[in-house]
N, C-alpha and C positions, 0 to 999 in steps of 0.2 A: 777576752781572749787576747793573747799576745801575738802580734804579727811580726815577722822578720822584715825590717825596713832598711833600705840603703840610705846613707846620709851623705852630705856634701863631701867631696873629695878635695885633697890638696891640689890636685891637677884638674883641669877642665875635662868634663866627660862629653863625648859626642855619641849620641844614640842614633844608630842607623836602623830604621824600622822598615820591614819588608812585607809586602803582600807575598803570597807564595805561588798560587797557580798563575801561570803565564807571566810571572815576574822572575822566579827562580827556576821554574820548569815550564816547558813549552805547552803543556796541556793541563786540564783539570786532573787532580790526583786520582779521583774516582774513575776516570776514563783510561787509566793506565794499568788495568788488571781487574779491578773489582767488577765493573759493569759487565765486562765480557764474561766473567766467571759465573754470573747469574743468568747467562744466556740472552743478554740484551744487546741491541744495537745502541751505540752511544747516543746518537742523535735522538732516537726514540725514547730512551731513558730520560733525557733532559726535557723532552717535549711533554712526557707524561707528568714529570715532576712539576713543570710550570703550570700545567692544567690543574693538578691537585691543589697547588697553592692558590691559583686564581679562583677556582670554584668554591673554595672553603675559607677564603679570607685568611690564608695561612702564610706565615713567614716562609719565604722561599727556601731558607736553609733548614728550617724544621721539616719542610716538605721533602727535601732530598734525603735527610736523615731518616725520616719515617719510611721512605721508599726503599732505602738501603736495607732496613731491618726486615720489611715485608718480603722483599725479593730474595733475601738470604734464606728464608724458611724453605726447607727441603733441598736446598742447594749447598749450603756450607754452614759451619759453626761460626757465628759472628761474635768473636771475643777480641780482647786486646791484642793477643798474639797474631790473629789473622789480619787485623787492621795494620799492625806494625809490619807484617810480612808484605802486605800490599805496598806500604810506604817504602820498603826497601827496594822495590822495583821501579820507583819513580825516576824518570830521567830528568837531568837538570841541564841548564844552559852551559855553554863552554866556560870553564874556569870557576864555576860555582863552588866546587868542593874544596878548592885551595883558597878561595877568596877571603873567608872570614878570619882565619889566622893571619894571613898576609896583611890584610888591612889593619888588623889589631896591632900587629908588629910595627907597621908604618906609623900608626898613631903614637905608639910608645916611643919610637925614635924621635918624634917631634913634640913630645911633652903633652900628648893628648890620650886620655883613656877612651878607647873605642869599644862600644858595646853594641851587640847585634840582637834585635828583637823581631820576632815574627808576629804580625797582626793579620790573621787570615780567616776567611769564612770557611776554609777547608777544615779537615779533621786533624785535631791535635795528635791523635793516636797514630795516624799515618805519617805525619811529620816526624814524630818521635822515632819512627822506624827507619828514617833515612840515616845514611852514614854520617852526614853532617851533624845531625842532632845527637847521635850516639857518641860522637867525638867531642861534644861540648861546644859546638860552634855558636849556639844561641844562648844568650843570657836569660831569655824568657820566651816561651811560646804562648801566644794568646790566639786561640783558635776554638772553633766549635768542638765539642767533645761529648762522649757518652758516659752515662752512669752504668756501671756493671754490677750485676747482682752477686750473691754469695757464691754462685757457681762460675763466675767470671764471664757471664753472657751479657750482651748489650740489653739493657732494660729500658732506658729512658735518656733523653738528652740531659747532659749536665750543664753545658754552656752552649749558647748559640751566638755567634758573632756575625752581625750583618754590617752593611756599609755605614750605617749611622752610629751604631754603638761601638764601632771600632775606635772612635775618638776618645772614649773613656780611658783607653789604655795609654794614650799619649799623656794624659794627666797623671796616670799612675807612674809612668816613667819619669815625668817631670819632678814629682815629689819623692820618688823612691818608695812609694807605697805599692809594691808590685803584686801583692796577693790580691786575687780577684774579689775577695770578701772583706778586704780591709777598708773600713769606713773612713780611715784617715785621709783618703783621697779628697774628701770634702773639707778638710781642715785648712785654715789659713796658714801659709808659710811665708815668713818675711822674705823679701827678694834675695837677701844674702844667704838664705838657707835653702833656696831652690837648688836641687841637685843637678838637674839637667834643664836649663832654660830652653824655651822653644827655639831660640836662635841657634842652639847646639843640637838640633834634631834634623835628621835627613829622613824623608819618607820616599821609598822607591816602590812604585806600583805601575800597573799597566792599563787600567780601565776606569770607567765612570764610578765603579764601586769604591774606588780609592779617593775620590774627590773630596769628601768631607775631611779626611785626614790631611790630604795635601793642602787644602784651603786653610785649615787650622794652623798647620806648620808655616805656610806662606805668610799669613797676615801677622804672625808673631816673629818674623825675622829668620825663620829656618829655611831649609832647602828641600824642595820637592822635585823628584826626577821621574819622568815617564819613560818606561822602557818598552821596546817592541822586539819581536822575534827577528834575530839577525839572518835566519835562513830565508824567510819570506820577504824581509825588507819592507813589510807593510807598516808604514808610519803614519797613516792618515789619522788614526785615533789619537795618538799622542800630539800630533801637530794641531788638531782641533783643541785638545786640552791646553796646549800652549797659547793658542790664539785667544782662548776664553780665560786666560790668566789663572788656570788651575795649577799649572806646574811652572817651575822656573827654567827647567832644562829637560831635554830628552836625549836618549842615546840607545843604541842597540843593546839588548840584554846579553852582552858579551863581557864576562867577568874575568877574562884573562889579563895577565900583567901587560900593561902598555896599551890596553884598549881605551876607547873613548870614555867609557864609564869609569874605568880604573883611574884615568888621568883626572877626570872631573871630581871624583870622591877624594882623591889625594889633595887636590886644590882646596876642597872644603876643609879638610883636616888642617892644612897649613893656615887657612883663614881663621879657623877656630882658635888655633894657637895664638895668632896675632891679636885677634879680637879680645880674647880673654886676658891677655897681658895688658892691653889698653884699659880694659874694664877694671882690672886690679889697680892700675895706676890712678884711675879716676876715683875709685873708692878710697884709696889712701889719701888723696888730696882732700876729699870730703871730710874724712875723719880728722885730719890734721887741722882743718880750718873750722870744723864744727858746722859745716854747711849741711842742710837737710834736703836740698834738691839739686 
């Protein structure tokens, strides 16, 4: 089977990867309409989901997906449209809806191609229902998703994304092998053919479930940012992540122009531009002299 792959660009590419729940939106997406629509208290829903996972040795994400299907019976038709409609109601942090195009444009002005990727344990169908996704904000959405039968109803999980297997998507972005079934992600790529080196990755998340991705980006020269709710101002979690060297920076999840996060990401874009110019100069010298290291 032939897979569509992205190849190395003439300009450097900066991939900004985001968790979704509590990173772009203040709460879990399922808690912003779906859980209430099946007659559940939000806290009780998650409590029962955790118990289901614990008692059955079950992946926590599979547990919540199963419970969503079970609780929908007799309450609503659980199809793609319903999930996208719930996604359309998800509230986002300040500035999020304008952020993606604005940061992309800032990159363009400074000779950097900025791409935005979602890597989330939430539901792809809900994320696809947001205005951001509909307007093409994301280059790719990696998230848990359902398989729908011939009548369009949820039948089975298609993809499950948890905190450890999130890291595979960083390797897909690195090599341009973006399709989740493309085995080319395991192929060797010469350094000069790597589309997005890890040094040109930014991972933005809010919690322990993002740590494997943050650590992978960190140790390879990239940038990890912990965010916290600007309304509550509770930053203890990200401060601990910083002390534990899981993240390089932290800031309020305020995506408006001129915010702390906005300023930080723009500095990373400028640094990427400078770094890649220096890298190109180094490679030129190596080729001219025949050096191999």
